[in-house]
TIMI-2910 file (N, C-alpha, C, CB; in pm, 1 decimal, decimal comma, always signed):
<rs>
+----------+----------+----------+----------+----------+----------+----------+----------+----------+----------+----------+----------+------+
!      n_x !      n_y !      n_z !     ca_x !     ca_y !     ca_z !      c_x !      c_y !      c_z !     cb_x !     cb_y !     cb_z ! resn !
+----------+----------+----------+----------+----------+----------+----------+----------+----------+----------+----------+----------+------+
!    +99,0 !  +9231,3 !  +6929,7 !   +115,2 !  +9339,2 !  +6809,5 !    +29,2 !  +9476,4 !  +6821,2 !    +67,4 !  +9267,2 !  +6667,8 !  Met !
!    -72,8 !  +9445,9 !  +6862,1 !   -194,7 !  +9529,7 !  +6827,4 !   -145,9 !  +9640,3 !  +6958,4 !   -376,7 !  +9434,4 !  +6839,1 !  Ala !
!    -63,4 !  +9616,6 !  +7064,8 !    -46,2 !  +9715,9 !  +7159,2 !    +62,8 !  +9802,5 !  +7096,5 !    -11,5 !  +9659,2 !  +7301,0 !  Trp !
!   +168,3 !  +9731,8 !  +7007,2 !   +271,6 !  +9800,4 !  +6966,7 !   +225,0 !  +9916,8 !  +6848,5 !   +375,4 !  +9694,2 !  +6918,8 !  Ile !
!   +122,9 !  +9864,4 !  +6791,4 !    +70,4 !  +9946,1 !  +6700,6 !     +7,2 ! +10103,5 !  +6717,3 !    -16,4 !  +9868,8 !  +6658,1 !  Ile !
!    -58,7 ! +10030,4 !  +6863,4 !   -135,1 ! +10145,9 !  +6966,4 !    -54,4 ! +10237,5 !  +7002,6 !   -191,6 ! +10097,3 !  +7100,5 !  Leu !
!    +93,7 ! +10198,8 !  +7050,2 !   +183,0 ! +10278,1 !  +7114,3 !   +236,5 ! +10374,6 !  +6998,4 !   +294,5 ! +10190,7 !  +7187,8 !  Ile !
!   +259,3 ! +10323,5 !  +6871,5 !   +288,1 ! +10413,6 !  +6761,2 !   +200,0 ! +10497,0 !  +6720,9 !   +319,6 ! +10356,4 !  +6660,1 !  Phe !
!    +64,6 ! +10461,3 !  +6733,0 !    -46,3 ! +10563,8 !  +6720,2 !    -66,5 ! +10661,7 !  +6804,3 !   -155,9 ! +10513,3 !  +6718,6 !  Ala !
!    -10,9 ! +10647,3 !  +6915,6 !    -23,1 ! +10745,2 !  +7026,1 !   +116,3 ! +10832,9 !  +6987,1 !    -26,5 ! +10666,3 !  +7195,6 !  Gly !
!   +218,8 ! +10821,0 !  +6962,7 !   +307,1 ! +10893,0 !  +6917,4 !   +303,0 ! +10973,8 !  +6810,4 !   +383,1 ! +10834,0 !  +6906,2 !  Leu !
!   +235,5 ! +10917,4 !  +6721,7 !   +185,7 ! +11024,5 !  +6574,4 !    +60,9 ! +11137,3 !  +6648,5 !    +81,9 ! +10895,7 !  +6405,6 !  Phe !
!    +12,5 ! +11059,5 !  +6732,6 !    -80,8 ! +11165,5 !  +6802,5 !    -12,9 ! +11280,6 !  +6879,1 !   -171,0 ! +11094,1 !  +6905,4 !  Glu !
!   +107,8 ! +11238,7 !  +6932,6 !   +183,6 ! +11368,4 !  +7006,8 !   +231,8 ! +11455,2 !  +6907,2 !   +313,5 ! +11330,3 !  +7101,0 !  Ile !
!   +293,8 ! +11386,5 !  +6767,6 !   +381,1 ! +11459,2 !  +6685,3 !   +268,2 ! +11542,8 !  +6611,0 !   +483,1 ! +11363,3 !  +6588,2 !  Ala !
!   +122,5 ! +11510,8 !  +6560,0 !    +69,5 ! +11616,4 !  +6513,9 !     +2,0 ! +11700,7 !  +6622,7 !    -13,8 ! +11579,0 !  +6413,3 !  Trp !
!    -22,5 ! +11665,4 !  +6742,4 !    -70,9 ! +11794,2 !  +6846,3 !    +70,6 ! +11890,1 !  +6858,6 !   -126,1 ! +11726,5 !  +7031,9 !  Ala !
!   +195,1 ! +11825,7 !  +6873,9 !   +304,7 ! +11953,4 !  +6852,0 !   +331,3 ! +12021,3 !  +6724,2 !   +439,0 ! +11911,1 !  +6885,0 !  Ile !
!   +290,3 ! +11949,3 !  +6622,1 !   +313,0 ! +11989,7 !  +6495,6 !   +215,1 ! +12092,1 !  +6474,1 !   +308,5 ! +11882,3 !  +6398,8 !  Gly !
!    +97,2 ! +12138,8 !  +6529,0 !     +7,4 ! +12221,2 !  +6532,9 !    +96,9 ! +12358,5 !  +6532,2 !    -88,5 ! +12192,1 !  +6650,3 !  Leu !
!   +138,1 ! +12391,7 !  +6641,9 !   +230,8 ! +12483,9 !  +6709,8 !   +295,5 ! +12530,3 !  +6581,4 !   +336,0 ! +12416,3 !  +6827,4 !  Lys !
!   +402,8 ! +12444,6 !  +6519,1 !   +462,3 ! +12450,0 !  +6398,8 !   +419,7 ! +12516,8 !  +6254,3 !   +476,8 ! +12336,9 !  +6384,1 !  Tyr !
!   +269,2 ! +12471,3 !  +6270,0 !   +209,6 ! +12512,2 !  +6133,3 !   +164,9 ! +12663,1 !  +6131,9 !    +80,2 ! +12418,7 !  +6098,2 !  Thr !
!   +151,9 ! +12708,4 !  +6231,8 !   +115,3 ! +12863,4 !  +6266,6 !    -13,2 ! +12907,1 !  +6179,2 !   +251,7 ! +12972,6 !  +6227,0 !  Glu !
!   -124,2 ! +12829,9 !  +6189,3 !   -228,9 ! +12834,5 !  +6180,9 !   -241,5 ! +12770,3 !  +6017,1 !   -274,1 ! +12971,2 !  +6225,1 !  Gly !
!   -167,1 ! +12662,2 !  +5982,7 !   -184,6 ! +12606,9 !  +5860,9 !   -102,5 ! +12730,9 !  +5769,5 !   -356,5 ! +12576,2 !  +5827,3 !  Phe !
!    -29,5 ! +12806,6 !  +5784,7 !    +20,8 ! +12917,5 !  +5700,8 !   +141,8 ! +12871,6 !  +5622,8 !    +56,8 ! +13041,6 !  +5786,9 !  Thr !
!   +227,0 ! +12760,2 !  +5692,3 !   +328,8 ! +12716,1 !  +5672,7 !   +343,6 ! +12568,1 !  +5593,1 !   +375,1 ! +12725,5 !  +5788,7 !  Arg !
!   +367,6 ! +12588,0 !  +5491,8 !   +341,9 ! +12442,7 !  +5400,3 !   +412,6 ! +12319,0 !  +5432,3 !   +382,1 ! +12460,0 !  +5252,7 !  Leu !
!   +540,3 ! +12331,9 !  +5478,4 !   +603,5 ! +12185,7 !  +5515,5 !   +553,1 ! +12172,2 !  +5663,2 !   +789,6 ! +12175,1 !  +5504,6 !  Trp !
!   +569,1 ! +12216,0 !  +5762,7 !   +477,5 ! +12200,9 !  +5890,8 !   +369,4 ! +12132,9 !  +5842,5 !   +428,9 ! +12335,6 !  +5962,8 !  Pro !
!   +272,2 ! +12211,6 !  +5789,4 !   +120,7 ! +12183,7 !  +5778,5 !   +120,2 ! +12003,7 !  +5700,0 !    +33,5 ! +12334,5 !  +5656,0 !  Ser !
!   +200,0 ! +11996,0 !  +5616,4 !   +214,6 ! +11877,3 !  +5542,6 !   +238,9 ! +11770,8 !  +5603,6 !   +297,7 ! +11883,1 !  +5460,0 !  Ile !
!   +361,6 ! +11785,8 !  +5721,8 !   +386,3 ! +11725,4 !  +5808,0 !   +294,3 ! +11677,1 !  +5913,8 !   +463,0 ! +11778,6 !  +5839,1 !  Gly !
!   +218,0 ! +11760,7 !  +5980,4 !    +89,0 ! +11761,5 !  +6042,4 !    -27,7 ! +11672,8 !  +5980,5 !    +47,0 ! +11898,6 !  +6043,9 !  Asn !
!    -61,0 ! +11686,2 !  +5893,5 !   -175,6 ! +11590,4 !  +5793,9 !   -109,1 ! +11462,3 !  +5799,6 !   -198,9 ! +11640,1 !  +5611,5 !  Met !
!    +24,9 ! +11464,0 !  +5796,9 !    +82,9 ! +11316,8 !  +5753,0 !    +26,2 ! +11229,2 !  +5918,0 !   +310,5 ! +11321,8 !  +5717,1 !  Ile !
!    +92,4 ! +11309,3 !  +6007,9 !    +93,1 ! +11272,7 !  +6148,3 !    -46,1 ! +11239,6 !  +6172,2 !   +146,8 ! +11383,8 !  +6244,9 !  Ser !
!   -169,8 ! +11314,4 !  +6150,3 !   -295,7 ! +11283,2 !  +6162,9 !   -359,6 ! +11165,8 !  +6102,6 !   -352,3 ! +11377,7 !  +6128,1 !  Met !
!   -314,7 ! +11159,4 !  +5970,7 !   -336,8 ! +11039,0 !  +5907,2 !   -311,4 ! +10917,7 !  +6007,1 !   -248,1 ! +11032,7 !  +5783,8 !  Val !
!   -173,3 ! +10914,1 !  +5993,4 !   -106,1 ! +10794,8 !  +6041,6 !   -137,5 ! +10740,1 !  +6193,5 !    +39,2 ! +10825,0 !  +6030,2 !  Ala !
!   -201,7 ! +10869,3 !  +6253,0 !   -237,4 ! +10833,2 !  +6399,3 !   -358,5 ! +10766,9 !  +6418,4 !   -244,6 ! +10947,9 !  +6483,8 !  Ser !
!   -461,5 ! +10817,8 !  +6299,6 !   -593,5 ! +10764,7 !  +6312,4 !   -562,2 ! +10640,4 !  +6237,2 !   -718,0 ! +10857,2 !  +6255,1 !  Ile !
!   -518,1 ! +10604,6 !  +6145,1 !   -499,1 ! +10470,5 !  +6068,7 !   -443,3 ! +10380,9 !  +6179,9 !   -391,8 ! +10480,0 !  +5931,5 !  Trp !
!   -344,2 ! +10394,4 !  +6218,9 !   -264,3 ! +10302,1 !  +6303,4 !   -381,4 ! +10289,6 !  +6441,2 !    -87,7 ! +10378,3 !  +6345,6 !  Leu !
!   -470,2 ! +10377,2 !  +6479,1 !   -550,9 ! +10354,0 !  +6583,9 !   -679,6 ! +10235,6 !  +6524,3 !   -607,5 ! +10511,5 !  +6637,4 !  Leu !
!   -691,3 ! +10275,4 !  +6422,4 !   -788,4 ! +10147,1 !  +6332,0 !   -750,3 ! +10007,9 !  +6333,1 !   -789,9 ! +10168,9 !  +6172,9 !  Glu !
!   -601,3 !  +9994,6 !  +6279,5 !   -557,9 !  +9898,7 !  +6295,0 !   -556,6 !  +9829,7 !  +6452,3 !   -452,3 !  +9921,0 !  +6235,5 !  Leu !
!   -543,9 !  +9886,7 !  +6537,6 !   -512,1 !  +9858,7 !  +6672,9 !   -653,8 !  +9794,5 !  +6724,2 !   -459,7 !  +9998,7 !  +6756,9 !  Ala !
!   -777,1 !  +9882,3 !  +6690,8 !   -878,6 !  +9854,7 !  +6715,6 !   -940,0 !  +9721,1 !  +6677,2 !   -928,5 !  +9942,8 !  +6681,3 !  Ile !
!   -901,5 !  +9647,9 !  +6581,2 !   -931,2 !  +9526,9 !  +6554,8 !   -901,9 !  +9440,4 !  +6617,9 !   -906,0 !  +9498,5 !  +6470,1 !  Arg !
!   -818,7 !  +9437,7 !  +6699,2 !   -759,0 !  +9328,9 !  +6782,7 !   -786,8 !  +9398,9 !  +6934,4 !   -579,6 !  +9295,5 !  +6741,4 !  Lys !
!   -784,6 !  +9524,3 !  +6993,6 !   -811,4 !  +9572,8 !  +7129,4 !   -960,6 !  +9630,5 !  +7136,6 !   -702,4 !  +9686,2 !  +7169,3 !  Leu !
!  -1009,2 !  +9639,5 !  +7237,8 !  -1122,9 !  +9702,0 !  +7286,8 !  -1149,4 !  +9838,4 !  +7251,1 !  -1121,2 !  +9695,1 !  +7414,7 !  Pro !
!  -1228,5 !  +9899,0 !  +7178,2 !  -1260,9 ! +10015,5 !  +7103,3 !  -1208,5 ! +10112,0 !  +7240,3 !  -1442,7 ! +10026,5 !  +7040,6 !  Leu !
!  -1284,5 ! +10098,1 !  +7347,6 !  -1280,7 ! +10228,6 !  +7452,4 !  -1127,4 ! +10197,7 !  +7546,0 !  -1451,6 ! +10227,8 !  +7578,7 !  Gly !
!  -1111,8 ! +10078,4 !  +7548,5 !   -950,6 ! +10081,6 !  +7603,2 !   -832,3 ! +10126,8 !  +7519,3 !   -907,0 !  +9942,5 !  +7639,5 !  Thr !
!   -864,8 ! +10081,3 !  +7391,3 !   -764,8 ! +10160,6 !  +7286,1 !   -755,6 ! +10277,1 !  +7267,9 !   -776,1 ! +10137,7 !  +7172,6 !  Ala !
!   -888,1 ! +10386,7 !  +7249,0 !   -896,0 ! +10502,4 !  +7247,2 !   -855,2 ! +10572,2 !  +7378,9 !  -1012,2 ! +10524,7 !  +7205,7 !  Tyr !
!   -866,0 ! +10534,0 !  +7481,5 !   -830,7 ! +10602,8 !  +7589,1 !   -683,4 ! +10607,9 !  +7638,4 !   -907,0 ! +10557,0 !  +7681,5 !  Ala !
!   -609,6 ! +10485,4 !  +7559,6 !   -476,0 ! +10482,3 !  +7613,9 !   -410,6 ! +10560,9 !  +7493,7 !   -412,8 ! +10323,8 !  +7647,4 !  Ile !
!   -471,6 ! +10566,7 !  +7344,4 !   -438,0 ! +10665,5 !  +7242,1 !   -468,6 ! +10787,3 !  +7293,7 !   -504,7 ! +10647,6 !  +7114,8 !  Trp !
!   -551,5 ! +10852,4 !  +7363,2 !   -571,2 ! +10980,7 !  +7379,8 !   -464,8 ! +11013,4 !  +7521,7 !   -742,9 ! +11009,1 !  +7395,8 !  Thr !
!   -476,8 ! +10932,8 !  +7604,9 !   -385,2 ! +10922,1 !  +7716,9 !   -226,5 ! +10951,0 !  +7665,7 !   -403,4 ! +10769,4 !  +7782,8 !  Gly !
!   -185,6 ! +10890,3 !  +7584,8 !    -51,7 ! +10873,5 !  +7524,1 !    -32,6 ! +11044,2 !  +7464,8 !    -52,1 ! +10732,2 !  +7386,6 !  Ile !
!   -154,0 ! +11059,3 !  +7391,5 !   -131,6 ! +11186,5 !  +7315,3 !   -115,9 ! +11335,5 !  +7422,9 !   -273,3 ! +11199,1 !  +7206,0 !  Gly !
!   -199,1 ! +11294,4 !  +7504,8 !   -210,6 ! +11402,8 !  +7613,5 !    -74,4 ! +11401,2 !  +7713,2 !   -354,7 ! +11372,3 !  +7707,2 !  Ile !
!    -42,3 ! +11313,2 !  +7748,7 !    +58,1 ! +11305,7 !  +7842,0 !   +200,4 ! +11348,1 !  +7751,6 !    +57,4 ! +11148,1 !  +7912,9 !  Ala !
!   +216,1 ! +11296,2 !  +7671,9 !   +369,7 ! +11318,3 !  +7590,6 !   +345,9 ! +11470,9 !  +7520,3 !   +406,6 ! +11174,2 !  +7442,8 !  Gly !
!   +251,7 ! +11504,8 !  +7484,0 !   +217,7 ! +11666,3 !  +7438,0 !   +232,1 ! +11754,5 !  +7585,3 !    +28,2 ! +11685,1 !  +7363,2 !  Thr !
!   +208,0 ! +11714,5 !  +7654,2 !   +206,9 ! +11809,4 !  +7807,1 !   +373,9 ! +11820,4 !  +7842,0 !   +106,4 ! +11708,2 !  +7967,5 !  Val !
!   +420,9 ! +11682,6 !  +7827,6 !   +590,2 ! +11684,4 !  +7865,4 !   +659,9 ! +11724,3 !  +7744,7 !   +658,6 ! +11529,3 !  +7913,6 !  Ile !
!   +636,4 ! +11712,9 !  +7623,4 !   +705,2 ! +11793,6 !  +7514,6 !   +680,3 ! +11932,8 !  +7521,5 !   +666,3 ! +11751,1 !  +7381,7 !  Leu !
!   +593,3 ! +11985,3 !  +7536,3 !   +536,6 ! +12122,8 !  +7537,2 !   +612,9 ! +12193,8 !  +7663,7 !   +362,1 ! +12120,4 !  +7554,0 !  Ser !
!   +642,2 ! +12140,7 !  +7778,7 !   +734,4 ! +12211,7 !  +7864,9 !   +859,5 ! +12206,1 !  +7831,4 !   +730,1 ! +12174,2 !  +7986,8 !  Ile !
!   +923,5 ! +12128,9 !  +7753,4 !  +1075,6 ! +12124,1 !  +7691,8 !  +1075,0 ! +12217,6 !  +7578,4 !  +1125,5 ! +11970,1 !  +7635,2 !  Phe !
!   +975,0 ! +12188,7 !  +7482,3 !  +1009,7 ! +12280,8 !  +7343,4 !   +954,5 ! +12412,8 !  +7405,4 !   +919,1 ! +12229,7 !  +7174,7 !  Leu !
!   +851,2 ! +12441,1 !  +7447,6 !   +779,3 ! +12579,9 !  +7445,9 !   +785,6 ! +12633,0 !  +7586,5 !   +620,8 ! +12571,1 !  +7396,1 !  Phe !
!   +842,7 ! +12575,8 !  +7678,9 !   +888,1 ! +12627,3 !  +7829,4 !   +746,8 ! +12651,7 !  +7903,1 !   +989,5 ! +12786,7 !  +7826,1 !  Glu !
!   +643,5 ! +12579,1 !  +7877,2 !   +537,8 ! +12550,6 !  +7957,1 !   +564,8 ! +12543,9 !  +8084,2 !   +481,0 ! +12447,1 !  +7925,0 !  Glu !
!   +466,9 ! +12562,6 !  +8192,3 !   +480,8 ! +12586,1 !  +8328,7 !   +517,4 ! +12418,3 !  +8347,8 !   +332,8 ! +12662,6 !  +8414,5 !  Ala !
!   +601,6 ! +12363,8 !  +8424,6 !   +638,0 ! +12256,9 !  +8496,5 !   +630,1 ! +12238,7 !  +8625,0 !   +735,4 ! +12236,6 !  +8476,8 !  Cys !
!   +472,5 ! +12264,0 !  +8689,3 !   +445,0 ! +12266,5 !  +8814,1 !   +453,3 ! +12099,8 !  +8847,3 !   +303,2 ! +12346,8 !  +8840,6 !  Thr !
!   +457,4 ! +12110,9 !  +8990,0 !   +417,2 ! +11975,2 !  +9065,9 !   +289,1 ! +11917,8 !  +9043,2 !   +420,4 ! +11991,0 !  +9209,1 !  Pro !
!   +156,0 ! +11980,0 !  +9046,1 !    +52,0 ! +11976,2 !  +9020,4 !    +21,0 ! +11918,3 !  +8871,4 !    +15,2 ! +12091,1 !  +9051,9 !  Gly !
!    +93,1 ! +11970,0 !  +8748,0 !    +92,4 ! +11931,3 !  +8615,1 !   +147,5 ! +11778,9 !  +8593,8 !   +175,6 ! +12034,5 !  +8538,1 !  Arg !
!   +273,1 ! +11796,0 !  +8664,5 !   +326,1 ! +11637,2 !  +8683,0 !   +236,3 ! +11565,0 !  +8734,5 !   +444,7 ! +11611,7 !  +8771,2 !  Leu !
!   +188,4 ! +11592,2 !  +8852,5 !   +119,6 ! +11468,2 !  +8920,6 !     -6,0 ! +11451,4 !  +8829,6 !    +76,1 ! +11493,1 !  +9092,6 !  Ile !
!    -50,5 ! +11531,7 !  +8780,6 !   -191,3 ! +11521,0 !  +8668,5 !   -143,7 ! +11423,5 !  +8564,6 !   -239,9 ! +11684,1 !  +8578,1 !  Cys !
!    -39,4 ! +11442,9 !  +8514,7 !    +60,8 ! +11373,5 !  +8414,0 !    +70,4 ! +11219,3 !  +8434,5 !   +211,2 ! +11434,9 !  +8431,8 !  Val !
!   +113,9 ! +11220,6 !  +8583,7 !   +125,1 ! +11080,6 !  +8634,4 !    +14,6 ! +10991,9 !  +8653,3 !   +180,4 ! +11082,9 !  +8749,0 !  Gly !
!   -115,8 ! +11087,5 !  +8677,0 !   -240,5 ! +11005,2 !  +8706,8 !   -277,9 ! +10957,4 !  +8545,5 !   -376,7 ! +11107,9 !  +8794,2 !  Phe !
!   -250,7 ! +11010,3 !  +8458,5 !   -286,0 ! +10975,3 !  +8300,3 !   -200,5 ! +10849,2 !  +8298,2 !   -236,6 ! +11102,9 !  +8168,1 !  Ile !
!    -72,9 ! +10855,6 !  +8321,5 !     -1,0 ! +10754,5 !  +8280,3 !    -41,8 ! +10610,1 !  +8378,6 !   +154,4 ! +10806,5 !  +8288,3 !  Leu !
!    -72,0 ! +10628,8 !  +8471,5 !   -123,1 ! +10546,4 !  +8572,3 !   -263,1 ! +10481,8 !  +8545,1 !   -127,5 ! +10624,9 !  +8692,4 !  Thr !
!   -324,2 ! +10557,0 !  +8451,3 !   -442,3 ! +10524,7 !  +8419,0 !   -396,9 ! +10406,9 !  +8281,2 !   -537,6 ! +10673,5 !  +8385,5 !  Gly !
!   -326,8 ! +10461,8 !  +8193,9 !   -287,9 ! +10392,0 !  +8094,6 !   -194,3 ! +10266,2 !  +8131,6 !   -228,6 ! +10483,0 !  +8008,7 !  Ile !
!   -147,8 ! +10277,5 !  +8228,4 !    -66,6 ! +10116,7 !  +8270,1 !   -209,3 ! +10015,4 !  +8320,5 !    +79,2 ! +10138,5 !  +8448,1 !  Leu !
!   -301,3 ! +10107,8 !  +8426,3 !   -384,7 ! +10028,5 !  +8471,4 !   -465,9 !  +9971,1 !  +8336,9 !   -465,4 ! +10101,3 !  +8579,3 !  Gly !
!   -526,2 ! +10039,0 !  +8247,3 !   -597,5 !  +9977,5 !  +8110,8 !   -523,3 !  +9877,0 !  +8060,1 !   -616,4 ! +10076,9 !  +7992,3 !  Leu !
!   -389,3 !  +9892,6 !  +8036,3 !   -321,0 !  +9795,2 !  +7978,4 !   -320,3 !  +9651,9 !  +8050,9 !   -193,3 !  +9846,3 !  +7963,0 !  Lys !
!   -300,7 !  +9664,3 !  +8181,8 !   -289,6 !  +9553,2 !  +8267,8 !   -444,4 !  +9492,3 !  +8270,3 !   -228,5 !  +9600,8 !  +8419,5 !  Leu !
!   -538,2 !  +9536,8 !  +8258,3 !   -667,3 !  +9475,4 !  +8301,9 !   -740,6 !  +9440,6 !  +8172,7 !   -756,0 !  +9575,2 !  +8396,6 !  Thr !
!   -678,7 !  +9452,6 !  +8019,0 !   -742,9 !  +9413,0 !  +7922,8 !   -679,4 !  +9314,1 !  +7882,0 !   -767,6 !  +9494,9 !  +7838,5 !  Thr !
!   -736,1 !  +9226,8 !  +7869,5 !   -689,1 !  +9067,6 !  +7792,4 !   -690,4 !  +9076,1 !  +7645,7 !   -801,6 !  +8931,7 !  +7826,8 !  Ser !
+----------+----------+----------+----------+----------+----------+----------+----------+----------+----------+----------+----------+------+
</rs>
């Protein structure tokens, strides 16, 4: 169950990172409120996950999900560059996440 909670924490991490773009410097009320809710949910779920998982592993996976997801969504939502180098680097991050998952008991 802790792994599922950690995945959701990572998804909220993506949501608040992407949400930052929509807040326009926290000048737009509803996107800013949604962003803050995503931030709190992400941290809270991470805290729940680290009750059962090693902190270093959970934190690395949480940030990895956030990084990879934000890069991928930014390519689609904000038309950021989709170069082979960027995709290879995201692949390395995802490989690291999988490796941490497989080597953690």
